[in-house]
C-alpha positions as a LaTeX table, in Angstrom:
\begin{tabular}{lrrr}
\hline
Residue & $x$ (\AA) & $y$ (\AA) & $z$ (\AA) \\
\hline
Met1 & $-35.30$ & 10.85 & $-31.52$ \\
Asn2 & $-36.04$ & 10.65 & $-34.91$ \\
Val3 & $-38.75$ & 12.86 & $-36.25$ \\
Ile4 & $-40.25$ & 12.76 & $-39.61$ \\
Arg5 & $-42.10$ & 15.87 & $-40.81$ \\
Ile6 & $-44.18$ & 14.97 & $-43.97$ \\
Phe7 & $-45.80$ & 18.12 & $-45.06$ \\
Ile8 & $-49.23$ & 17.94 & $-46.39$ \\
Phe9 & $-50.49$ & 18.63 & $-49.95$ \\
Phe10 & $-53.64$ & 18.88 & $-51.99$ \\
Cys11 & $-53.96$ & 16.61 & $-54.46$ \\
Leu12 & $-56.18$ & 17.70 & $-57.37$ \\
Phe13 & $-56.07$ & 14.47 & $-59.29$ \\
Thr14 & $-56.77$ & 12.49 & $-56.23$ \\
Ala15 & $-56.94$ & 8.50 & $-57.84$ \\
Thr16 & $-59.85$ & 6.91 & $-56.05$ \\
Pro17 & $-59.75$ & 3.48 & $-55.57$ \\
Val18 & $-61.49$ & 1.28 & $-57.86$ \\
Ala19 & $-63.04$ & $-1.66$ & $-58.14$ \\
Tyr20 & $-60.22$ & $-3.86$ & $-59.59$ \\
Ala21 & $-57.94$ & $-2.82$ & $-56.73$ \\
Gln22 & $-56.78$ & $-5.36$ & $-54.30$ \\
Glu23 & $-55.88$ & $-2.16$ & $-51.46$ \\
Thr24 & $-55.06$ & 1.27 & $-51.58$ \\
Leu25 & $-51.94$ & 2.99 & $-50.16$ \\
Thr26 & $-51.30$ & 6.14 & $-48.99$ \\
Leu27 & $-48.14$ & 8.26 & $-49.17$ \\
Glu28 & $-47.76$ & 8.27 & $-45.67$ \\
Glu29 & $-47.94$ & 4.56 & $-45.03$ \\
Ala30 & $-45.31$ & 4.01 & $-47.82$ \\
Ile31 & $-43.20$ & 6.42 & $-46.19$ \\
Asp32 & $-43.49$ & 4.62 & $-43.12$ \\
Leu33 & $-43.03$ & 1.19 & $-44.71$ \\
Ala34 & $-39.96$ & 2.49 & $-46.65$ \\
Leu35 & $-38.35$ & 3.88 & $-42.55$ \\
Thr36 & $-39.15$ & 0.53 & $-41.66$ \\
Asn37 & $-38.10$ & $-2.03$ & $-44.07$ \\
Asn38 & $-35.95$ & $-0.31$ & $-46.50$ \\
Gln39 & $-32.57$ & $-2.47$ & $-46.58$ \\
Glu40 & $-30.23$ & 0.62 & $-46.78$ \\
Ile41 & $-31.70$ & 2.31 & $-44.22$ \\
Thr42 & $-31.34$ & $-0.49$ & $-41.98$ \\
Ile43 & $-27.75$ & $-1.02$ & $-43.13$ \\
Gln44 & $-27.10$ & 2.83 & $-42.23$ \\
Arg45 & $-28.39$ & 2.87 & $-38.56$ \\
Lys46 & $-26.70$ & 0.06 & $-37.90$ \\
Gln47 & $-23.62$ & 1.72 & $-38.90$ \\
Thr48 & $-24.71$ & 4.47 & $-36.87$ \\
Asp49 & $-25.59$ & 2.69 & $-33.90$ \\
Ile50 & $-22.14$ & 1.38 & $-33.81$ \\
Val51 & $-20.05$ & 4.66 & $-34.44$ \\
Arg52 & $-22.15$ & 6.25 & $-31.89$ \\
Asn53 & $-21.27$ & 3.11 & $-29.47$ \\
Asn54 & $-17.57$ & 3.83 & $-29.62$ \\
Val55 & $-18.27$ & 7.41 & $-28.50$ \\
Tyr56 & $-17.04$ & 6.93 & $-24.77$ \\
Arg57 & $-14.09$ & 8.29 & $-22.62$ \\
Gly58 & $-12.46$ & 4.92 & $-22.54$ \\
Asn59 & $-11.85$ & 4.75 & $-26.08$ \\
Ala60 & $-9.51$ & 7.95 & $-26.00$ \\
Gly61 & $-7.87$ & 7.17 & $-23.65$ \\
Leu62 & $-9.22$ & 9.50 & $-21.31$ \\
Leu63 & $-10.10$ & 6.93 & $-18.29$ \\
Pro64 & $-6.78$ & 4.68 & $-16.52$ \\
Thr65 & $-6.35$ & 1.43 & $-17.60$ \\
Ile66 & $-6.38$ & $-2.11$ & $-14.92$ \\
Ser67 & $-4.10$ & $-5.26$ & $-16.30$ \\
Leu68 & $-3.90$ & $-8.54$ & $-14.44$ \\
Ile69 & $-0.22$ & $-9.53$ & $-15.30$ \\
Gly70 & 0.74 & $-13.04$ & $-14.97$ \\
Asn71 & 3.85 & $-15.11$ & $-15.99$ \\
Gly72 & 5.93 & $-18.15$ & $-14.74$ \\
Ser73 & 8.72 & $-20.20$ & $-16.22$ \\
Tyr74 & 11.15 & $-22.79$ & $-16.00$ \\
Ser75 & 14.38 & $-23.82$ & $-17.01$ \\
Ser76 & 17.09 & $-25.83$ & $-17.07$ \\
Gly77 & 20.83 & $-25.89$ & $-18.24$ \\
Asn78 & 24.26 & $-25.44$ & $-17.73$ \\
Thr79 & 25.01 & $-22.62$ & $-15.24$ \\
Glu80 & 29.12 & $-21.18$ & $-14.77$ \\
Val81 & 28.66 & $-18.31$ & $-12.22$ \\
Thr82 & 31.65 & $-16.74$ & $-11.42$ \\
Leu83 & 31.59 & $-14.23$ & $-8.19$ \\
Arg84 & 33.89 & $-11.48$ & $-6.67$ \\
Thr85 & 35.82 & $-12.28$ & $-3.31$ \\
Phe86 & 36.96 & $-8.55$ & $-3.00$ \\
Ala87 & 39.94 & $-10.64$ & $-0.67$ \\
Gln88 & 42.28 & $-8.41$ & 0.16 \\
Ser89 & 45.33 & $-10.63$ & 0.66 \\
Pro90 & 47.23 & $-12.19$ & $-2.27$ \\
Glu91 & 46.75 & $-15.66$ & $-1.02$ \\
Ala92 & 42.71 & $-15.54$ & $-1.09$ \\
Pro93 & 41.33 & $-16.29$ & $-4.69$ \\
Ser94 & 39.68 & $-12.68$ & $-6.05$ \\
Gln95 & 36.83 & $-15.15$ & $-7.72$ \\
Ile96 & 35.39 & $-18.22$ & $-7.28$ \\
Thr97 & 33.69 & $-19.98$ & $-10.04$ \\
Val98 & 30.85 & $-22.18$ & $-10.01$ \\
Asp99 & 30.12 & $-24.51$ & $-12.62$ \\
Glu100 & 26.77 & $-26.60$ & $-12.31$ \\
Asp101 & 24.87 & $-29.02$ & $-14.98$ \\
Asn102 & 21.21 & $-29.17$ & $-14.81$ \\
Val103 & 20.91 & $-25.96$ & $-13.04$ \\
Val104 & 17.00 & $-25.22$ & $-12.66$ \\
Thr105 & 15.68 & $-21.84$ & $-12.27$ \\
Glu106 & 11.78 & $-21.33$ & $-11.71$ \\
Gln107 & 9.83 & $-17.63$ & $-11.71$ \\
Ala108 & 6.50 & $-16.64$ & $-11.34$ \\
Ser109 & 4.21 & $-13.58$ & $-10.75$ \\
Ala110 & 0.85 & $-12.16$ & $-10.75$ \\
Val111 & 0.56 & $-8.20$ & $-10.45$ \\
Val112 & $-2.55$ & $-6.31$ & $-10.67$ \\
Gln113 & $-1.69$ & $-2.95$ & $-12.43$ \\
Ala114 & $-2.99$ & $-0.12$ & $-13.48$ \\
Asp115 & $-1.94$ & 2.90 & $-16.27$ \\
Tyr116 & $-3.08$ & 6.19 & $-16.39$ \\
Val117 & $-2.01$ & 9.19 & $-18.85$ \\
Ile118 & $-1.86$ & 12.39 & $-16.89$ \\
Phe119 & $-0.77$ & 14.59 & $-19.72$ \\
Ala120 & 0.04 & 14.10 & $-23.21$ \\
Gly121 & $-0.93$ & 17.49 & $-25.02$ \\
Phe122 & $-5.07$ & 17.64 & $-24.64$ \\
Ser123 & $-4.66$ & 14.26 & $-26.81$ \\
Gly124 & $-7.22$ & 12.47 & $-25.34$ \\
Gln125 & $-9.55$ & 15.20 & $-25.62$ \\
Tyr126 & $-9.05$ & 15.80 & $-28.93$ \\
Arg127 & $-9.90$ & 11.75 & $-29.94$ \\
Tyr128 & $-13.04$ & 12.02 & $-27.62$ \\
Arg129 & $-13.98$ & 15.11 & $-30.10$ \\
Leu130 & $-13.31$ & 13.36 & $-33.32$ \\
Leu131 & $-14.89$ & 10.59 & $-31.59$ \\
Glu132 & $-18.45$ & 12.54 & $-31.36$ \\
His133 & $-17.74$ & 14.33 & $-34.91$ \\
Ser134 & $-17.46$ & 10.51 & $-36.33$ \\
Ala135 & $-20.95$ & 9.71 & $-34.84$ \\
Thr136 & $-22.28$ & 13.41 & $-36.36$ \\
Ile137 & $-21.14$ & 12.83 & $-39.44$ \\
Ser138 & $-22.90$ & 9.33 & $-39.52$ \\
Arg139 & $-25.98$ & 10.64 & $-37.98$ \\
Tyr140 & $-26.14$ & 13.28 & $-40.98$ \\
Gln141 & $-25.21$ & 10.77 & $-43.31$ \\
Gln142 & $-28.63$ & 8.61 & $-42.27$ \\
Glu143 & $-30.48$ & 12.17 & $-42.38$ \\
Ile144 & $-29.68$ & 12.52 & $-45.63$ \\
Leu145 & $-30.37$ & 8.97 & $-46.74$ \\
Val146 & $-33.26$ & 8.88 & $-45.61$ \\
Asn147 & $-34.23$ & 12.46 & $-46.96$ \\
Asn148 & $-33.75$ & 10.81 & $-50.19$ \\
Thr149 & $-35.04$ & 7.84 & $-49.66$ \\
Val150 & $-38.31$ & 9.40 & $-48.61$ \\
Leu151 & $-38.11$ & 11.86 & $-51.80$ \\
Ser152 & $-37.75$ & 8.58 & $-53.92$ \\
Val153 & $-40.47$ & 7.09 & $-52.85$ \\
Ala154 & $-42.84$ & 10.49 & $-53.01$ \\
Glu155 & $-41.85$ & 10.63 & $-56.50$ \\
Leu156 & $-42.31$ & 7.00 & $-57.27$ \\
Phe157 & $-45.76$ & 7.27 & $-55.82$ \\
Leu158 & $-46.88$ & 10.56 & $-57.57$ \\
Glu159 & $-45.81$ & 8.76 & $-61.01$ \\
Ile160 & $-47.61$ & 5.96 & $-60.16$ \\
Ala161 & $-50.89$ & 8.30 & $-59.25$ \\
Lys162 & $-50.06$ & 10.14 & $-62.40$ \\
Leu163 & $-50.33$ & 6.97 & $-64.61$ \\
Gln164 & $-53.18$ & 5.79 & $-62.66$ \\
Arg165 & $-55.01$ & 8.72 & $-63.39$ \\
Arg166 & $-54.34$ & 8.22 & $-67.39$ \\
Glu167 & $-55.80$ & 4.92 & $-66.91$ \\
Glu168 & $-59.31$ & 6.51 & $-65.71$ \\
Leu169 & $-59.41$ & 8.95 & $-68.04$ \\
Leu170 & $-58.24$ & 6.20 & $-70.94$ \\
Arg171 & $-60.58$ & 3.62 & $-69.19$ \\
Glu172 & $-63.84$ & 6.82 & $-70.19$ \\
Thr173 & $-62.03$ & 7.54 & $-72.86$ \\
Ile174 & $-62.74$ & 3.64 & $-74.40$ \\
Glu175 & $-66.31$ & 3.55 & $-73.33$ \\
Ile176 & $-66.50$ & 7.09 & $-75.41$ \\
Ser177 & $-65.28$ & 4.84 & $-78.13$ \\
Glu178 & $-67.54$ & 1.86 & $-77.60$ \\
Glu179 & $-70.36$ & 4.08 & $-77.52$ \\
Arg180 & $-69.35$ & 5.62 & $-80.88$ \\
Leu181 & $-68.47$ & 2.55 & $-82.48$ \\
Ala182 & $-72.14$ & 0.92 & $-81.54$ \\
Lys183 & $-73.70$ & 4.27 & $-82.85$ \\
Val184 & $-72.16$ & 4.02 & $-86.17$ \\
Asn185 & $-73.03$ & 0.09 & $-86.66$ \\
Asp186 & $-76.43$ & 1.29 & $-85.67$ \\
Gln187 & $-76.13$ & 4.06 & $-88.64$ \\
Phe188 & $-74.53$ & 1.53 & $-90.78$ \\
Ala189 & $-77.64$ & $-0.67$ & $-90.54$ \\
Phe190 & $-79.65$ & 1.99 & $-91.52$ \\
Gly191 & $-77.75$ & 2.87 & $-94.39$ \\
Lys192 & $-76.57$ & 5.94 & $-92.89$ \\
Ala193 & $-72.18$ & 5.20 & $-92.20$ \\
Thr194 & $-70.08$ & 3.44 & $-94.12$ \\
Gly195 & $-68.07$ & 0.19 & $-93.49$ \\
Leu196 & $-64.90$ & 2.89 & $-93.30$ \\
Asp197 & $-66.58$ & 4.63 & $-90.66$ \\
Ile198 & $-66.87$ & 1.34 & $-88.51$ \\
Leu199 & $-63.37$ & 0.64 & $-89.54$ \\
Arg200 & $-62.61$ & 3.78 & $-88.36$ \\
Ala201 & $-63.89$ & 3.71 & $-85.12$ \\
Glu202 & $-62.25$ & 0.10 & $-84.22$ \\
Thr203 & $-59.45$ & 1.60 & $-85.10$ \\
Asn204 & $-60.09$ & 4.45 & $-82.58$ \\
Leu205 & $-61.14$ & 1.74 & $-79.88$ \\
Asp206 & $-57.78$ & $-0.34$ & $-80.56$ \\
Gln207 & $-55.76$ & 2.31 & $-80.16$ \\
Asp208 & $-57.16$ & 3.18 & $-77.11$ \\
Gln209 & $-56.96$ & 0.10 & $-75.62$ \\
Thr210 & $-53.04$ & 0.07 & $-76.80$ \\
Ala211 & $-52.49$ & 3.27 & $-74.76$ \\
Leu212 & $-54.27$ & 1.81 & $-71.95$ \\
Asp213 & $-52.20$ & $-1.44$ & $-72.26$ \\
Asn214 & $-48.68$ & 0.70 & $-72.21$ \\
Val215 & $-49.97$ & 2.86 & $-69.38$ \\
Ser216 & $-50.84$ & 0.15 & $-67.48$ \\
Leu217 & $-47.46$ & $-1.69$ & $-67.89$ \\
Ala218 & $-45.44$ & 1.51 & $-67.18$ \\
Lys219 & $-47.48$ & 1.86 & $-63.68$ \\
Asn220 & $-46.91$ & $-2.04$ & $-62.80$ \\
Asn221 & $-43.33$ & $-1.71$ & $-63.66$ \\
Leu222 & $-42.96$ & 1.69 & $-61.31$ \\
Leu223 & $-44.89$ & $-0.30$ & $-58.86$ \\
Lys224 & $-42.16$ & $-3.03$ & $-58.73$ \\
Asp225 & $-39.37$ & $-0.22$ & $-58.25$ \\
Leu226 & $-41.99$ & 1.30 & $-55.24$ \\
Asn227 & $-42.43$ & $-2.32$ & $-53.37$ \\
Phe228 & $-38.35$ & $-2.56$ & $-53.79$ \\
Leu229 & $-38.24$ & 0.43 & $-51.59$ \\
Ile230 & $-40.37$ & 0.44 & $-49.19$ \\
Gly231 & $-39.87$ & $-3.70$ & $-48.39$ \\
Gln232 & $-42.74$ & $-5.11$ & $-50.18$ \\
Pro233 & $-42.76$ & $-8.14$ & $-52.85$ \\
Ala234 & $-42.89$ & $-7.31$ & $-56.31$ \\
Glu235 & $-45.68$ & $-8.46$ & $-57.36$ \\
Ser236 & $-48.11$ & $-6.74$ & $-54.70$ \\
Asn237 & $-50.53$ & $-4.60$ & $-56.20$ \\
Tyr238 & $-52.50$ & $-2.00$ & $-55.21$ \\
Thr239 & $-54.24$ & 1.69 & $-55.96$ \\
Val240 & $-52.52$ & 4.72 & $-54.59$ \\
Thr241 & $-54.41$ & 7.57 & $-52.93$ \\
Ala242 & $-53.88$ & 10.44 & $-51.36$ \\
Val243 & $-55.49$ & 14.06 & $-50.30$ \\
Tyr244 & $-52.98$ & 16.07 & $-49.10$ \\
Gln245 & $-53.16$ & 20.47 & $-48.57$ \\
Leu246 & $-50.24$ & 22.21 & $-50.43$ \\
Pro247 & $-48.75$ & 24.65 & $-48.00$ \\
Asp248 & $-47.51$ & 28.22 & $-48.92$ \\
Val249 & $-44.06$ & 28.42 & $-50.30$ \\
Val250 & $-41.97$ & 30.65 & $-47.88$ \\
Ser251 & $-39.63$ & 33.48 & $-49.62$ \\
Leu252 & $-37.11$ & 33.03 & $-51.85$ \\
Asp253 & $-34.68$ & 34.51 & $-49.11$ \\
Ser254 & $-36.32$ & 32.54 & $-46.93$ \\
Leu255 & $-35.67$ & 29.57 & $-48.53$ \\
Lys256 & $-31.81$ & 30.22 & $-49.03$ \\
Gln257 & $-31.69$ & 30.86 & $-45.63$ \\
Gln258 & $-33.23$ & 27.67 & $-44.39$ \\
Val259 & $-31.19$ & 25.73 & $-47.00$ \\
Leu260 & $-28.35$ & 26.97 & $-45.59$ \\
Gln261 & $-29.05$ & 26.27 & $-41.77$ \\
Ser262 & $-30.97$ & 23.08 & $-41.92$ \\
Asn263 & $-29.65$ & 21.38 & $-45.52$ \\
Pro264 & $-27.96$ & 17.82 & $-43.88$ \\
Glu265 & $-25.54$ & 17.64 & $-46.21$ \\
Arg266 & $-24.31$ & 21.26 & $-45.58$ \\
Lys267 & $-24.53$ & 19.79 & $-42.04$ \\
Leu268 & $-22.37$ & 17.21 & $-43.05$ \\
Gln269 & $-19.58$ & 19.18 & $-44.50$ \\
Ala270 & $-19.41$ & 21.31 & $-42.02$ \\
Glu271 & $-18.96$ & 19.01 & $-39.49$ \\
Ser272 & $-16.55$ & 17.19 & $-41.35$ \\
Leu273 & $-14.34$ & 20.93 & $-41.66$ \\
Met274 & $-14.90$ & 20.78 & $-37.75$ \\
Ala275 & $-13.33$ & 17.12 & $-37.74$ \\
Ala276 & $-10.40$ & 18.00 & $-40.08$ \\
Gln277 & $-9.93$ & 21.33 & $-37.48$ \\
Asp278 & $-9.55$ & 18.59 & $-34.64$ \\
Gln279 & $-7.38$ & 15.97 & $-35.88$ \\
Arg280 & $-4.66$ & 19.07 & $-36.60$ \\
Lys281 & $-4.74$ & 19.75 & $-33.03$ \\
Leu282 & $-4.82$ & 16.10 & $-32.20$ \\
Thr283 & $-1.40$ & 16.18 & $-34.43$ \\
Gln284 & $-0.05$ & 19.56 & $-32.72$ \\
Ala285 & $-0.53$ & 17.08 & $-29.24$ \\
Asn286 & 2.56 & 14.99 & $-30.41$ \\
Arg287 & 4.67 & 18.10 & $-29.56$ \\
Tyr288 & 4.10 & 17.88 & $-26.02$ \\
Pro289 & 5.56 & 15.72 & $-23.62$ \\
Gln290 & 3.32 & 12.55 & $-22.12$ \\
Leu291 & 3.20 & 12.06 & $-18.35$ \\
Arg292 & 2.06 & 8.76 & $-17.37$ \\
Ala293 & 1.64 & 7.18 & $-14.33$ \\
Phe294 & 1.24 & 3.77 & $-13.20$ \\
Ala295 & 1.09 & 1.70 & $-9.80$ \\
Asn296 & 0.45 & $-2.37$ & $-9.60$ \\
Tyr297 & 0.05 & $-4.97$ & $-6.47$ \\
Gly298 & 1.50 & $-8.38$ & $-6.70$ \\
Tyr299 & 3.33 & $-11.20$ & $-6.05$ \\
Gln300 & 6.57 & $-12.50$ & $-7.42$ \\
Trp301 & 8.25 & $-15.92$ & $-6.36$ \\
Gln302 & 12.16 & $-16.95$ & $-7.88$ \\
Arg303 & 14.40 & $-19.83$ & $-7.27$ \\
Asn304 & 17.51 & $-20.55$ & $-8.73$ \\
Asp305 & 19.83 & $-23.88$ & $-7.65$ \\
Val306 & 23.10 & $-21.75$ & $-8.25$ \\
Gln307 & 22.37 & $-18.47$ & $-7.01$ \\
Gln308 & 23.16 & $-17.25$ & $-3.40$ \\
Leu309 & 19.42 & $-16.19$ & $-2.70$ \\
Ala310 & 18.01 & $-19.62$ & $-3.05$ \\
Glu311 & 14.20 & $-18.57$ & $-3.36$ \\
Leu312 & 12.99 & $-15.39$ & $-3.32$ \\
Gln313 & 8.79 & $-14.09$ & $-2.61$ \\
Asn314 & 7.69 & $-10.38$ & $-2.86$ \\
Val315 & 4.86 & $-9.29$ & $-1.75$ \\
Gly316 & 3.86 & $-5.28$ & $-2.16$ \\
Tyr317 & 3.05 & $-2.62$ & $-4.65$ \\
Thr318 & 4.84 & $-0.35$ & $-6.76$ \\
Ala319 & 3.97 & 3.04 & $-8.05$ \\
Gly320 & 5.65 & 5.91 & $-10.47$ \\
Val321 & 5.26 & 7.78 & $-12.91$ \\
Ser322 & 7.10 & 8.04 & $-16.26$ \\
Leu323 & 7.87 & 10.99 & $-18.63$ \\
Arg324 & 8.34 & 10.85 & $-22.68$ \\
Tyr325 & 9.38 & 13.96 & $-24.71$ \\
Asn326 & 10.26 & 13.65 & $-28.40$ \\
Leu327 & 13.24 & 15.34 & $-29.26$ \\
Tyr328 & 13.11 & 14.31 & $-32.84$ \\
Arg329 & 11.06 & 12.02 & $-34.84$ \\
Gly330 & 12.25 & 12.78 & $-38.36$ \\
Gly331 & 9.77 & 15.58 & $-39.14$ \\
Gln332 & 6.93 & 13.72 & $-39.33$ \\
Thr333 & 4.97 & 15.97 & $-36.78$ \\
Arg334 & 6.15 & 18.82 & $-38.93$ \\
Arg335 & 4.58 & 17.40 & $-42.35$ \\
Asn336 & 1.36 & 15.73 & $-40.71$ \\
Leu337 & 0.50 & 19.16 & $-39.59$ \\
Gln338 & 0.94 & 20.45 & $-43.20$ \\
Asn339 & $-0.99$ & 17.80 & $-44.51$ \\
Asp340 & $-3.47$ & 18.29 & $-41.74$ \\
Gln341 & $-3.64$ & 22.13 & $-42.69$ \\
Leu342 & $-4.12$ & 21.35 & $-46.14$ \\
Ala343 & $-7.39$ & 18.84 & $-45.49$ \\
Ile344 & $-8.77$ & 21.62 & $-43.66$ \\
Glu345 & $-8.57$ & 24.07 & $-46.68$ \\
Ala346 & $-9.85$ & 21.23 & $-48.66$ \\
Glu347 & $-12.82$ & 20.85 & $-46.94$ \\
Glu348 & $-13.47$ & 24.81 & $-46.42$ \\
Val349 & $-13.64$ & 24.79 & $-50.30$ \\
Arg350 & $-16.33$ & 21.80 & $-50.04$ \\
Leu351 & $-18.16$ & 23.46 & $-47.85$ \\
Gln352 & $-18.30$ & 26.84 & $-49.90$ \\
Gln353 & $-19.13$ & 24.53 & $-52.49$ \\
Val354 & $-22.10$ & 22.62 & $-51.16$ \\
Arg355 & $-23.70$ & 25.69 & $-50.01$ \\
Glu356 & $-22.83$ & 27.03 & $-53.63$ \\
Arg357 & $-24.83$ & 24.11 & $-55.31$ \\
Leu358 & $-27.62$ & 23.92 & $-52.64$ \\
Val359 & $-28.21$ & 27.81 & $-53.22$ \\
Asn360 & $-28.84$ & 26.87 & $-57.02$ \\
Gln361 & $-30.43$ & 24.26 & $-57.00$ \\
Ala362 & $-32.68$ & 25.66 & $-54.74$ \\
Ile363 & $-33.12$ & 28.73 & $-56.86$ \\
Lys364 & $-33.66$ & 26.72 & $-59.68$ \\
Glu365 & $-36.59$ & 24.59 & $-58.07$ \\
Tyr366 & $-38.42$ & 27.50 & $-57.02$ \\
Ser367 & $-38.51$ & 28.84 & $-60.46$ \\
Thr368 & $-39.44$ & 25.64 & $-61.76$ \\
Leu369 & $-42.39$ & 25.47 & $-59.29$ \\
Glu370 & $-43.60$ & 29.24 & $-59.87$ \\
Tyr371 & $-43.61$ & 27.79 & $-63.51$ \\
Leu372 & $-45.19$ & 24.86 & $-62.64$ \\
Gln373 & $-47.70$ & 26.86 & $-61.09$ \\
Thr374 & $-48.46$ & 29.69 & $-63.57$ \\
Gln375 & $-48.74$ & 26.51 & $-66.29$ \\
Leu376 & $-51.19$ & 25.01 & $-64.70$ \\
Ala377 & $-53.34$ & 27.80 & $-64.12$ \\
Arg378 & $-53.28$ & 28.47 & $-68.30$ \\
Glu379 & $-54.01$ & 24.50 & $-68.71$ \\
Glu380 & $-56.77$ & 24.86 & $-66.39$ \\
Lys381 & $-58.59$ & 27.39 & $-68.52$ \\
Asn382 & $-57.57$ & 25.29 & $-71.25$ \\
Leu383 & $-59.28$ & 22.10 & $-69.99$ \\
Asp384 & $-62.49$ & 23.87 & $-69.31$ \\
Thr385 & $-62.24$ & 25.08 & $-72.93$ \\
Phe386 & $-61.91$ & 21.67 & $-73.95$ \\
Thr387 & $-64.59$ & 20.08 & $-72.06$ \\
Glu388 & $-67.10$ & 22.54 & $-73.01$ \\
Ser389 & $-65.48$ & 21.91 & $-76.48$ \\
Phe390 & $-66.17$ & 18.05 & $-76.84$ \\
Cys391 & $-69.86$ & 18.67 & $-74.85$ \\
Arg392 & $-70.80$ & 20.83 & $-77.67$ \\
Met393 & $-69.26$ & 18.27 & $-80.41$ \\
Gln394 & $-71.23$ & 15.57 & $-79.03$ \\
Glu395 & $-74.64$ & 17.26 & $-78.71$ \\
Arg396 & $-73.89$ & 18.07 & $-82.35$ \\
Tyr397 & $-72.14$ & 14.26 & $-82.80$ \\
Tyr398 & $-75.51$ & 12.77 & $-81.93$ \\
Asn399 & $-77.99$ & 14.84 & $-83.79$ \\
Gly400 & $-75.78$ & 14.02 & $-86.83$ \\
Lys401 & $-74.48$ & 17.16 & $-87.45$ \\
Ala402 & $-70.66$ & 16.35 & $-86.83$ \\
Thr403 & $-68.41$ & 13.15 & $-88.17$ \\
Ser404 & $-66.79$ & 10.64 & $-86.32$ \\
Leu405 & $-63.59$ & 12.30 & $-86.92$ \\
Asp406 & $-64.80$ & 15.54 & $-85.24$ \\
Ile407 & $-65.92$ & 13.90 & $-82.54$ \\
Arg408 & $-62.75$ & 12.29 & $-82.27$ \\
Asp409 & $-60.35$ & 15.17 & $-82.52$ \\
Thr410 & $-62.21$ & 16.83 & $-79.32$ \\
Gln411 & $-62.24$ & 13.61 & $-77.44$ \\
Met412 & $-58.38$ & 13.21 & $-78.10$ \\
Ala413 & $-57.67$ & 16.82 & $-77.51$ \\
Leu414 & $-60.02$ & 16.36 & $-73.98$ \\
Leu415 & $-58.27$ & 13.30 & $-73.20$ \\
Asn416 & $-54.74$ & 15.44 & $-73.75$ \\
Ala417 & $-55.68$ & 18.32 & $-71.69$ \\
Asn418 & $-56.83$ & 16.35 & $-68.87$ \\
Ile419 & $-53.78$ & 14.60 & $-68.85$ \\
Thr420 & $-51.55$ & 17.73 & $-68.73$ \\
Val421 & $-53.33$ & 19.19 & $-65.88$ \\
Ser422 & $-52.82$ & 15.80 & $-63.73$ \\
Asp423 & $-49.26$ & 15.88 & $-64.67$ \\
Ile424 & $-48.56$ & 19.30 & $-63.97$ \\
Gln425 & $-50.08$ & 18.94 & $-60.66$ \\
Ala426 & $-48.01$ & 15.78 & $-59.91$ \\
Glu427 & $-45.21$ & 17.63 & $-60.79$ \\
Ile428 & $-45.64$ & 20.61 & $-58.49$ \\
Ile429 & $-46.26$ & 18.42 & $-55.85$ \\
Gln430 & $-42.81$ & 16.58 & $-56.55$ \\
Ser431 & $-41.04$ & 19.91 & $-56.83$ \\
Phe432 & $-42.45$ & 21.29 & $-53.86$ \\
Met433 & $-41.00$ & 18.15 & $-51.87$ \\
Arg434 & $-37.45$ & 18.44 & $-53.41$ \\
Leu435 & $-37.72$ & 21.78 & $-51.94$ \\
Glu436 & $-38.71$ & 20.68 & $-48.57$ \\
Asn437 & $-35.75$ & 18.07 & $-49.10$ \\
Leu438 & $-33.05$ & 21.12 & $-49.97$ \\
Arg439 & $-34.81$ & 22.70 & $-46.62$ \\
Gly440 & $-33.86$ & 19.81 & $-45.09$ \\
Gly441 & $-37.52$ & 19.35 & $-43.91$ \\
Leu442 & $-38.38$ & 15.68 & $-44.82$ \\
Phe443 & $-36.64$ & 14.00 & $-41.98$ \\
Thr444 & $-34.76$ & 15.49 & $-38.92$ \\
Thr445 & $-32.68$ & 14.28 & $-36.10$ \\
Glu446 & $-33.17$ & 15.35 & $-32.76$ \\
His447 & $-31.81$ & 14.81 & $-29.48$ \\
\hline
\end{tabular}
């Protein structure tokens, strides 16, 4: 059974649905759609089913084979048969020769035969274990693919949420710029503002609108990428919405232990090492003799125009055993064993390499998460300062004690501070999900 384990986060930059949206999509819904519709996942699942379907004892040669064998033949030709008479007198011929034309020979048989390998150096057991290794490896490959797909969906989802939040902030900024333009026009009508003031206010409004257009274009492009991952039409449009609770982050030592224990890439490499070890045992089985048993029951019929037995019929069974032992195979087994040992050593190095790389990635991501959390606390304080500064400057502006340039500067500073806080919050969630991916916590497979 496949178990999806999505950790819930608390998203401070929650994007609320707006009037122009056709529908909303949550992160859980996006992941469910990806798990259902993503083509790469669908292909991998079918491949995993194929490999799993191959794991049975008969495919490893551990079960007897039963065959129905039938044949028949007809021949006609010139036949010369010389028979010894074993005569004791010199007058009698010692041989008799029969030479006939158009001699007909007919044969037919039908047999049910069973064959079974009694012993072959336990090669059947090793073949079966290799089939199990293949199924496990395919399952881990599927787990890795699903993990990466879930992570890609989440990261795209959060990038869209960041841009969606920027759209909201820019719309608020445009409203402020429009209000300021209207005020400048009123001041111009009473001679308290110049045409340059109006031009600056219009330019600021155009800049805000251009920024909004650029953000909307980037968001719509990411929506198309997300639609591809979750199997939706490219033109599907929606807003993303999420309210998640961020769980506590484990200690670094605990994180490293979980990565080494549960990461599917590490488990896949460990399974590959065990498969290489069993492959060597299978090769070593060639050094043992093979003992086979067979039994059959059937009917045989033969007729020949020139033989002493004009017609022969037989109904019955036959049973026996055969022993085969290769005394010399040109050194193939020895060379194959050497290659298998080299393959084992290579897999051991790969396993160590994967372990070190995963731990290194976990340490780096853990440090990134700590830095982002510290940065968020600092930027939230800055946001409070910029918010208070903007409110005061706006009041001074409407009281005629500040210029449009002053209010514009504080407005853009507040906008950038909001964007920075929103981006850091999203990056914290993305970093945490990458940690969960390293821990193997986004997707697990249970039997």
